[in-house]
N, C-alpha and C positions, 0 to 999 in steps of 0.2 A: 646488564643487571640480572639476566637469567630468569626473567619473569615469564611464566607460562600461564596460558589461559585456555580453557576449553569452552567454546560457545556451542550450545545445543539449540539450533534454530528449529522452529516449528515443533517445539517440545510438547505441544498438545497431543501430537500423535502417539506419544508414549502412553497416554491413557485413553485414547479414543476407542480402542477395539475390544477391550476386555473389562469385565465388571470389577475385578480385583486388581486391574492394571495400575491404578494410581498408587496404591500402597507398594506394590512390587517395584514399580519404576522409581518411586521416591527412595525406597530402601537401596536399590541398585545405585542411584546417583550418590546417596550418602556414603555408601561403601567405596565407591570409586573416588570420591573426594578424600576419604580417609587414607586410601592406599596410595594415591598419587601426590597429595599435597598441592594440587593444581587449583587455581581459581576457576570457578565455574560461573557461566552466565547462561541463564535459561531465557530463551526468546520464544514467544508463541502467542496464540490467541488467548483471550480472557480465561478460557477453561484450563489453561496451563496451571492456574492457581490451585487446581485440584491436586496437583502433585504436592504442593506445600501443605494443603489442608489434610492430606493423608498421612503426613509424618511430621510430628511436632519438632523433632530434632532438625529435620531439613528446613522446616519453616523458620526456625531461629537463625539458621545459616543464611537464609535469603530474606531477612527481615526488611531490607531496603529494596523495595520493588518500585518500578516506575511503569505507569500505564500510559501508553500512547494510543489515543483514539484517532479516528479520522478527523480531518479538518472540517469545521463547520463553516457555514457561510452566512454571516450576518454583519451588520454594521460594526459590531463590537469585536468580532472574531476573525474577519477575513484578512486582516493585515498580515498575519503569519502565513497564510496561503499565498498572498501576493509576494511576500518576501521570498518564499520558496520558489515561486515561478521566476522571479527576478534572478535568483541565484542559479537556477537551472539554465535560463536563457544566457547568462553570462559565461557559462562553461561550454556551450555548444561548439563543436568543431566546424559548423556550417552556418551560413547566413540564415536569418530567420526574421519573420515578422515579429512584432512586439508581442510578448506573452502577457504584458501587464496593462494593455488597454482594457477599459472596463468590460467590453463585450467579450474579449478573449479570456479574461479572468473567469467570467461566468461560464464560458464554453468549457474551459479546462475543468472547472469545478463540477459541472454537470456530467462531463465525460468520465470523470474519475470518482465521483461521489465523495470527493475529499480524501481518497485513499492514495497514498504515495505510490503504492505498487502499480496501480492503473496509470497514474500520471507518468511515471517513469517508463512504463511499457509503451505508452503512446509516443512520448518524445523520442525514446530510443529507436522505435520503429520509423518515425519520421526522419530521423537523421540517417538511418540505413537506406530508406527510400531515396533520399536526396543523393546520397553517395553512389548507390547502385545504378540509379537512373540518370546520373550526371545532371541533376537539376540545379538551378541557380540557388535555391534555398528552400527553407520550410515556409510554405504558404498554406492557406486553408485547405485546398484540395489534398495536399500531402497529409495534413493532419486528419482529414476525413478518411483517407485510405488507411492511415495508421490506426485510427479508432476501429475501423472495420476489421483490420487484420488482428488486432490485439484484444479488443474488448467485446465487440458485437458484430459478427459477420452478417447478421440479418438486418442491420440498421437501414431503415428507409431514409430518404433525403430529409424528411421533416423530423426524424428522430436521431439523426447523426449530429452531435453538437458542433461539428466543424463544417457542416454543409451550410451553404448560403440560405437555404430555406428551412433551417432548424427552427422549431417552435419554442425553444427555451423552456420546455417543461422537464421536470426531473424524470429520470429514466427508471422509475420503479413500477411501471404498469405491468400488466400481464405479459409474460415472456420477454420482458426487458431485462437488461443486465443486473439491475439492482432491485428486482422484484421482491426478493426475500429479505431485503434490508428493512429495518423498522422505519416507517414513515415519520414516527414521532421524534426521531433524532435529527430530522432535517431542519 
């Protein structure tokens, strides 16, 4: 079909460092779209919208936006997070403990704060540890090490979600990985 697409990931960086950067970046994207006739996808944090707000013509071209927030964990919303864990578990190239047991769901949620990036980093590292160390499969100690390697190297036993002595409290205390995240969104 000859369809071409350009994906600009982490597009918020186009406006992060300069006061007039949003307008200039938006104008550059619009010009590039005109010159190439390629479909564009902008991916980034919420502040990426500043690109669209800075240029009305660009805003019209990107009128269909989709916002992906982190997963939340409540009786009504946790099903999607569980489905994601189940899908990830089903694709792993190594043996693993169940990711969808109630305690494991909570551990994964608290370890990732509902953010797919952290979740994937932990699981990816766990798979790597199993393969490199020639282990039987992913167990709690492997996940605990993966969490320390990828999310929080200073985690104590009671603050590592995959430790047997974890206290199951969210990790947004002082000097914890999600300290600067808004508590009101939990």
